[in-house]
Each structure stands twice: as C-alpha cells, then as structure tokens.
MDTraj code that builds the backbone (N, CA, C; nanometers):
import mdtraj as md
import numpy as np

residues = "MET ASP LYS ILE ALA VAL VAL HIS SER THR SER THR SER ILE SER THR LEU GLN SER TYR ARG PRO VAL VAL ASN ASP TYR GLY PRO PRO SER PHE SER PHE SER GLN SER SER SER GLY SER GLN VAL PRO GLN SER LYS TYR ALA GLU LEU LEU SER ILE ILE GLU GLU LEU GLY LYS GLU ILE ARG PRO THR TYR ALA GLY SER LYS SER ALA MET GLU ARG LEU LYS ARG GLY ILE ILE HIS ALA ARG GLY LEU VAL ARG GLU CYS LEU ALA GLU THR GLU ARG ASN ALA ARG SER".split()
xyz = np.array([
    [15.1640, -4.5612, -14.9918],
    [15.2456, -4.5230, -14.8776],
    [15.1880, -4.5823, -14.7484],
    [15.0554, -4.5770, -14.7335],
    [14.9957, -4.6340, -14.6136],
    [15.0192, -4.7842, -14.6045],
    [15.0157, -4.8505, -14.7193],
    [15.0362, -4.9941, -14.7213],
    [15.1761, -5.0311, -14.6727],
    [15.2745, -4.9542, -14.7115],
    [15.4118, -4.9795, -14.6677],
    [15.4233, -4.9602, -14.5171],
    [15.3590, -4.8558, -14.4646],
    [15.3653, -4.8299, -14.3214],
    [15.3014, -4.9435, -14.2429],
    [15.1904, -4.9968, -14.2924],
    [15.1240, -5.1065, -14.2239],
    [15.2109, -5.2312, -14.2268],
    [15.2702, -5.2610, -14.3415],
    [15.3577, -5.3774, -14.3524],
    [15.4771, -5.3614, -14.2592],
    [15.5336, -5.2413, -14.2536],
    [15.6489, -5.2164, -14.1658],
    [15.6115, -5.2356, -14.0201],
    [15.4976, -5.1808, -13.9769],
    [15.4598, -5.1945, -13.8366],
    [15.4273, -5.3396, -13.8028],
    [15.3707, -5.4143, -13.8981],
    [15.3428, -5.5549, -13.8738],
    [15.4717, -5.6334, -13.8588],
    [15.5677, -5.6101, -13.9461],
    [15.6936, -5.6833, -13.9356],
    [15.7687, -5.6452, -13.8092],
    [15.7572, -5.5211, -13.7670],
    [15.8214, -5.4792, -13.6424],
    [15.7604, -5.5510, -13.5241],
    [15.6267, -5.5601, -13.5192],
    [15.5640, -5.6257, -13.4056],
    [15.5915, -5.7757, -13.4050],
    [15.6018, -5.8378, -13.5226],
    [15.6338, -5.9801, -13.5275],
    [15.7752, -6.0044, -13.4773],
    [15.8707, -5.9210, -13.5205],
    [16.0068, -5.9407, -13.4730],
    [16.0167, -5.9119, -13.3236],
    [15.9374, -5.8164, -13.2758],
    [15.9365, -5.7880, -13.1327],
    [15.8812, -5.9076, -13.0560],
    [15.7752, -5.9684, -13.1077],
    [15.7170, -6.0835, -13.0408],
    [15.8124, -6.2021, -13.0406],
    [15.8872, -6.2212, -13.1494],
    [15.9799, -6.3333, -13.1561],
    [16.0949, -6.3171, -13.0589],
    [16.1370, -6.1947, -13.0345],
    [16.2491, -6.1741, -12.9431],
    [16.2030, -6.1454, -12.8010],
    [16.0754, -6.1585, -12.7755],
    [16.0200, -6.1250, -12.6442],
    [16.0582, -6.2301, -12.5408],
    [16.1037, -6.1812, -12.4250],
    [16.1382, -6.2685, -12.3143],
    [16.0441, -6.2419, -12.1989],
    [15.9854, -6.3426, -12.1375],
    [15.9019, -6.3167, -12.0202],
    [15.9880, -6.2666, -11.9047],
    [15.9361, -6.1701, -11.8296],
    [16.0112, -6.1127, -11.7196],
    [15.9504, -6.1474, -11.5849],
    [15.8340, -6.2093, -11.5852],
    [15.7682, -6.2418, -11.4604],
    [15.7596, -6.3939, -11.4492],
    [15.8040, -6.4447, -11.3390],
    [15.7976, -6.5882, -11.3139],
    [15.6520, -6.6288, -11.2960],
    [15.6127, -6.7436, -11.3486],
    [15.4752, -6.7896, -11.3360],
    [15.4404, -6.8321, -11.1941],
    [15.5382, -6.8488, -11.1095],
    [15.5135, -6.9022, -10.9767],
    [15.5299, -6.8008, -10.8652],
    [15.5273, -6.6744, -10.8955],
    [15.5388, -6.5759, -10.7899],
    [15.5613, -6.4375, -10.8452],
    [15.5883, -6.3432, -10.7567],
    [15.6113, -6.2068, -10.8020],
    [15.7409, -6.1952, -10.8803],
    [15.7514, -6.0942, -10.9631],
    [15.8726, -6.0785, -11.0423],
    [15.9937, -6.0513, -10.9541],
    [16.1097, -6.0949, -10.9991],
    [16.2324, -6.0661, -10.9259],
    [16.3169, -5.9733, -11.0113],
    [16.3601, -5.8652, -10.9524],
    [16.4368, -5.7657, -11.0246],
    [16.5759, -5.7576, -10.9643],
    [16.6701, -5.7161, -11.0450],
    [16.8079, -5.7135, -10.9988],
    [16.8440, -5.5758, -10.9454],
    [16.7990, -5.5460, -10.8258],
    [16.8449, -5.4271, -10.7567],
    [16.8659, -5.4662, -10.6118],
    [16.9623, -5.4004, -10.5487],
    [16.9966, -5.4395, -10.4131],
    [16.9031, -5.3740, -10.3133],
    [16.8686, -5.4507, -10.2114],
    [16.7857, -5.3988, -10.1047],
    [16.8694, -5.3947, -9.9779],
    [16.8674, -5.2817, -9.9131],
    [16.9411, -5.2663, -9.7892],
    [16.8580, -5.3212, -9.6743],
    [16.9238, -5.3683, -9.5702],
    [16.8510, -5.4229, -9.4572],
    [16.8186, -5.3165, -9.3528],
    [16.8680, -5.1942, -9.3690],
    [16.8391, -5.0914, -9.2699],
    [16.6953, -5.0434, -9.2840],
    [16.6335, -5.0039, -9.1731],
    [16.4935, -4.9631, -9.1722],
    [16.4654, -4.8408, -9.2567],
    [16.5590, -4.7496, -9.2686],
    [16.5345, -4.6265, -9.3445],
    [16.5312, -4.6521, -9.4944],
    [16.5882, -4.7626, -9.5413],
    [16.5909, -4.7926, -9.6836],
    [16.4687, -4.8722, -9.7289],
    [16.3896, -4.9235, -9.6366],
    [16.2763, -5.0075, -9.6745],
    [16.1785, -4.9338, -9.7653],
    [16.1338, -4.8118, -9.7316],
    [16.0405, -4.7454, -9.8223],
    [16.1005, -4.7214, -9.9608],
    [16.2279, -4.6815, -9.9656],
    [16.2889, -4.6553, -10.0953],
    [16.2978, -4.7821, -10.1781],
    [16.3283, -4.8952, -10.1169],
    [16.3378, -5.0183, -10.1949],
    [16.1994, -5.0611, -10.2439],
    [16.0960, -5.0359, -10.1625],
    [15.9603, -5.0667, -10.2072],
    [15.9221, -4.9781, -10.3250],
    [15.9564, -4.8521, -10.3161],
    [15.9272, -4.7620, -10.4271],
    [16.0079, -4.8004, -10.5508],
    [16.1322, -4.8369, -10.5306],
    [16.2155, -4.8793, -10.6442],
    [16.1575, -5.0058, -10.7074],
    [16.1124, -5.0983, -10.6233],
    [16.0511, -5.2205, -10.6755],
    [15.9229, -5.1888, -10.7509],
    [15.8433, -5.0975, -10.6971],
    [15.7196, -5.0578, -10.7637],
    [15.7486, -4.9949, -10.8993],
    [15.8469, -4.9070, -10.9037],
    [15.8827, -4.8447, -11.0319],
    [15.9327, -4.9484, -11.1323],
    [16.0094, -5.0449, -11.0845],
    [16.0576, -5.1510, -11.1731],
    [15.9421, -5.2341, -11.2276],
    [15.8471, -5.2655, -11.1419],
    [15.7316, -5.3440, -11.1854],
    [15.6511, -5.2674, -11.2895],
    [15.6294, -5.1382, -11.2656],
    [15.5553, -5.0566, -11.3611],
    [15.6274, -5.0529, -11.4950],
    [15.7584, -5.0403, -11.4903],
    [15.8361, -5.0397, -11.6142],
    [15.8221, -5.1725, -11.6882],
    [15.8283, -5.2827, -11.6152],
    [15.8160, -5.4144, -11.6770],
    [15.6744, -5.4384, -11.7290],
    [15.5733, -5.3843, -11.6608],
    [15.4354, -5.3991, -11.7083],
    [15.4183, -5.3364, -11.8457],
    [15.4881, -5.2267, -11.8699],
    [15.4803, -5.1618, -11.9998],
    [15.5262, -5.2528, -12.1123],
    [15.6171, -5.3429, -12.0820],
    [15.6679, -5.4356, -12.1833],
    [15.5687, -5.5477, -12.2129],
    [15.4710, -5.5663, -12.1264],
    [15.3712, -5.6716, -12.1456],
    [15.2541, -5.6242, -12.2321],
    [15.2416, -5.4943, -12.2532],
    [15.1258, -5.4398, -12.3234],
    [15.1194, -5.4877, -12.4679],
    [15.2262, -5.4722, -12.5417],
    [15.2249, -5.5068, -12.6852],
    [15.1941, -5.6549, -12.7080],
    [15.2620, -5.7470, -12.6380],
    [15.2270, -5.8887, -12.6587],
    [15.0817, -5.9192, -12.6202],
    [15.0303, -5.8483, -12.5185],
    [14.8911, -5.8698, -12.4795],
    [14.7975, -5.8276, -12.5916],
    [14.8234, -5.7120, -12.6511],
    [14.7413, -5.6678, -12.7636],
    [14.7558, -5.7607, -12.8834],
    [14.8702, -5.8241, -12.8967],
    [14.8914, -5.9164, -13.0083],
    [14.8226, -6.0505, -12.9838],
    [14.7656, -6.0692, -12.8650],
    [14.6887, -6.1900, -12.8369],
    [14.7590, -6.2933, -12.7523],
    [14.8718, -6.2592, -12.6923],
    [14.9450, -6.3546, -12.6097],
    [14.8741, -6.3727, -12.4756],
    [14.8246, -6.4931, -12.4536],
    [14.7549, -6.5210, -12.3279],
    [14.8520, -6.5247, -12.2100],
    [14.9729, -6.5740, -12.2334],
    [15.0697, -6.5780, -12.1233],
    [15.1109, -6.4364, -12.0833],
    [15.1252, -6.3472, -12.1818],
    [15.1579, -6.2081, -12.1500],
    [15.0431, -6.1432, -12.0739],
    [14.9200, -6.1774, -12.1117],
    [14.8045, -6.1228, -12.0410],
    [14.8038, -6.1680, -11.8947],
    [14.8368, -6.2946, -11.8714],
    [14.8421, -6.3452, -11.7346],
    [14.9544, -6.2786, -11.6551],
    [15.0702, -6.2607, -11.7184],
    [15.1809, -6.1911, -11.6503],
    [15.1413, -6.0477, -11.6184],
    [15.0710, -5.9839, -11.7104],
    [15.0252, -5.8474, -11.6883],
    [14.9295, -5.8415, -11.5698],
    [14.8364, -5.9353, -11.5644],
    [14.7419, -5.9400, -11.4519],
    [14.8151, -5.9577, -11.3193],
    [14.9076, -6.0557, -11.3157],
    [14.9818, -6.0794, -11.1910],
    [15.0674, -5.9595, -11.1532],
    [15.1273, -5.8956, -11.2524],
    [15.2085, -5.7769, -11.2252],
    [15.1256, -5.6630, -11.1690],
    [15.0048, -5.6446, -11.2220],
    [14.9160, -5.5400, -11.1720],
    [14.8758, -5.5694, -11.0285],
    [14.8440, -5.6939, -11.0007],
    [14.8069, -5.7315, -10.8631],
    [14.9238, -5.7063, -10.7680],
    [15.0441, -5.7439, -10.8103],
    [15.1624, -5.7220, -10.7269],
    [15.1869, -5.5720, -10.7070],
    [15.1722, -5.4944, -10.8137],
    [15.1928, -5.3492, -10.8038],
    [15.0900, -5.2864, -10.7099],
    [14.9660, -5.3320, -10.7163],
    [14.8630, -5.2777, -10.6266],
    [14.8997, -5.3028, -10.4810],
    [14.9485, -5.4219, -10.4523],
    [14.9904, -5.4527, -10.3153],
    [15.1055, -5.3637, -10.2710],
    [15.2017, -5.3405, -10.3604],
    [15.3137, -5.2528, -10.3267],
    [15.2678, -5.1087, -10.3056],
    [15.1711, -5.0645, -10.3837],
    [15.1180, -4.9288, -10.3646],
    [15.0577, -4.9176, -10.2255],
    [14.9814, -5.0181, -10.1849],
    [14.9229, -5.0167, -10.0497],
    [15.0321, -5.0122, -9.9428],
    [15.1369, -5.0938, -9.9606],
    [15.2461, -5.0940, -9.8632],
    [15.3170, -4.9591, -9.8584],
    [15.3385, -4.8985, -9.9741],
    [15.4051, -4.7684, -9.9790],
    [15.3201, -4.6607, -9.9131],
    [15.1898, -4.6637, -9.9375],
    [15.1010, -4.5659, -9.8739],
    [15.0990, -4.5834, -9.7227],
    [15.0931, -4.7089, -9.6762],
    [15.0944, -4.7343, -9.5322],
    [15.2246, -4.6851, -9.4699],
    [15.3352, -4.7105, -9.5366],
    [15.4650, -4.6647, -9.4864],
    [15.4718, -4.5127, -9.4820],
    [15.4189, -4.4487, -9.5841],
    [15.4173, -4.3018, -9.5884],
    [15.3336, -4.2455, -9.4748],
    [15.2171, -4.3066, -9.4494],
    [15.1319, -4.2609, -9.3400],
    [15.1995, -4.2807, -9.2053],
    [15.2673, -4.3949, -9.1873],
    [15.3394, -4.4187, -9.0616],
    [15.4490, -4.3157, -9.0416],
    [15.5215, -4.2839, -9.1473],
    [15.6297, -4.1853, -9.1371],
    [15.5758, -4.0451, -9.1121],
    [15.4594, -4.0137, -9.1644],
    [15.4006, -3.8808, -9.1445],
    [15.3550, -3.8621, -9.0001],
    [15.3133, -3.9704, -8.9353],
    [15.2663, -3.9626, -8.7958],
    [15.3813, -3.9519, -8.6965],
    [15.4962, -4.0021, -8.7323],
    [15.6080, -4.0015, -8.6355],
    [15.6965, -3.8805, -8.6511],
])
top = md.Topology()
chain = top.add_chain()
for i, resn in enumerate(residues, 1):
    res = top.add_residue(resn, chain, resSeq=i)
    for name in ("N", "CA", "C"):
        top.add_atom(name, md.element.get_by_symbol(name[0]), res)
traj = md.Trajectory(xyz[None], top)
C-alpha cells in the first residue's frame, strides 16, 4: 500500500511539473491582472492586493523548487525580495495614515 502511495505522489508531482507555467518574468517584478485605481485612497489597498497576489504566487513556486528547479528557485527568491519591499511600503503607508 505504501508503495502505491509513493508511486501516485511521484506521478502527481511529475505531471504538475510538466504543466507548470512560470508566473514571474525574469526581467522584473511579477505582473498580476488586477486593476489599480489612480485615486490616493486606493493606493494602500492596491499594494496590499498586490502583496497578497505575490504571496499566493510564491506558494506555487514551492513544489518545483523542492523538485530541484533552479529557475523556480530564482523566481521564488525574486518574489520574496519583491514581497519584502511591498511589506515595507505597506507598513510605511500604515504609519503615515495612523499619524494623520
């Protein structure tokens, strides 16, 4: 029974890897399809929405990274760096809003 489970999980991960699509461009931060408003009150929400989208996409990079994909590992690194920057921007915006 254990042998069947291992074979099943291996075939699942191989099929997942074959159908895997990169979501982060190699030449910059990821681009997500959500609309950003130009009004000042929407800026924090769009940053938070972008941060949540990045975190969600980072989760998709974990399995290929564990499977040994170097390109997925690089995308994961860049995504983490981008997310860290967005966290800093969101915190700064929150502090500015708390003072006013």
